[in-house]
C-alpha positions in Angstrom: 24.0 -6.1 -19.3 22.3 -4.1 -22.0 19.3 -6.5 -21.9 19.0 -6.1 -18.1 19.1 -2.3 -18.5 16.4 -2.5 -21.2 14.1 -4.2 -18.7 14.2 -1.1 -16.4 14.1 1.3 -19.3 10.6 -0.1 -20.1 9.2 1.5 -17.0 10.7 4.9 -17.9 9.6 4.6 -21.5 5.9 3.9 -20.5 5.9 7.1 -18.4 7.5 9.0 -21.2 5.0 7.7 -23.7 2.2 9.0 -21.4 3.9 12.2 -20.4 1.4 14.4 -22.2 -1.6 12.7 -20.5 0.1 12.7 -17.2 0.9 16.5 -17.5 -2.6 17.3 -18.5 -4.1 15.2 -15.6 -1.8 16.8 -13.0 -2.4 20.3 -14.5 -6.0 20.0 -13.5 -5.2 19.7 -9.8 -5.8 23.3 -8.8 -9.0 23.6 -10.9 -10.3 20.5 -9.2 -9.3 22.0 -5.8 -11.3 25.1 -6.7 -14.3 23.1 -7.5 -14.2 20.1 -5.0 -12.1 21.6 -2.2 -8.8 20.7 -0.6 -9.8 17.0 -0.1 -9.3 16.4 -3.9 -5.6 17.5 -3.6 -4.6 14.2 -1.9 -5.4 11.9 -4.9 -3.5 14.2 -7.3 -0.5 14.2 -5.0 -0.7 10.3 -4.7 -0.7 9.9 -8.4 2.2 12.3 -8.9 4.2 10.6 -6.0 3.6 7.2 -7.5 4.8 8.2 -11.0 7.8 9.9 -9.6 8.7 6.9 -7.4 8.7 4.5 -10.4 10.7 6.9 -12.5 13.3 7.7 -9.9 13.6 4.0 -8.9 14.1 2.9 -12.5 16.7 5.6 -13.2 18.5 4.8 -9.9 18.7 1.1 -10.5 19.9 1.6 -14.1 22.7 3.9 -12.8 23.6 1.5 -10.1 23.8 -1.4 -12.5 25.8 0.6 -15.0 28.3 1.7 -12.3 28.6 -1.6 -10.5 27.2 -4.4 -12.5 28.6 -7.2 -10.4 28.1 -5.7 -7.0 27.4 -8.2 -4.2 27.3 -5.6 -1.5 24.3 -6.4 0.8 23.3 -2.8 1.1 23.4 -2.4 -2.7 21.5 -5.6 -3.2 18.8 -4.3 -0.8 18.7 -1.0 -2.6 18.2 -2.6 -5.9 15.6 -4.9 -4.5 13.7 -1.9 -3.2 13.9 -0.1 -6.5 12.7 -3.2 -8.3 9.8 -3.4 -5.9 8.9 0.3 -6.6 9.0 -0.3 -10.4 6.9 -3.5 -10.4 5.0 -5.7 -8.1 6.9 -8.3 -6.1 4.6 -11.1 -4.8 6.4 -11.4 -1.5 5.8 -7.7 -0.6 2.5 -5.8 -1.0 2.5 -3.4 -4.0 2.4 0.0 -2.3 2.2 2.0 -5.5 -0.8 0.0 -6.8 -2.4 0.5 -3.4 -1.7 4.3 -3.6 -3.1 4.5 -7.0 -6.2 2.5 -6.0 -6.8 4.7 -3.0 -6.4 7.9 -5.1 -9.1 6.6 -7.5 -11.4 5.7 -4.6 -11.0 9.2 -3.2 -11.7 10.8 -6.5 -14.9 8.6 -6.9 -16.0 9.6 -3.3 -15.4 13.3 -3.7 -16.5 13.7 -7.4 -18.8 10.8 -7.8 -22.0 12.7 -8.0 -20.6 15.1 -10.6 -19.0 12.3 -12.6 -22.3 10.3 -12.6 -24.7 13.1 -13.4 -25.6 13.8 -17.0 -25.1 17.3 -18.3 -28.2 19.4 -18.5 -29.0 20.5 -22.1 
């Protein structure tokens, strides 16, 4: 069971390893809103929502497995399957988190593109 739990811990560890970067990115939300307007708020919220969903799902599945390692309950199986889907892509189901992150990146490029592409004047 420890090996199985380690599998889910990887997702949490990746988020924790990048916690400083994530915090710095998300802390720029209100400055970006001041410069680019309310439309930039959506991509920041999508990124935060995606990171939170992966973290919560990994923690929930680890707790579920720890409490009930041999559960065969259909509801519990469906819950674990949904958590696994949230953590990493399942080829049978579209990867909604990756889609949200891609959409957030596209919106940032649309909203901020001209500023990001321009060279600073010296």
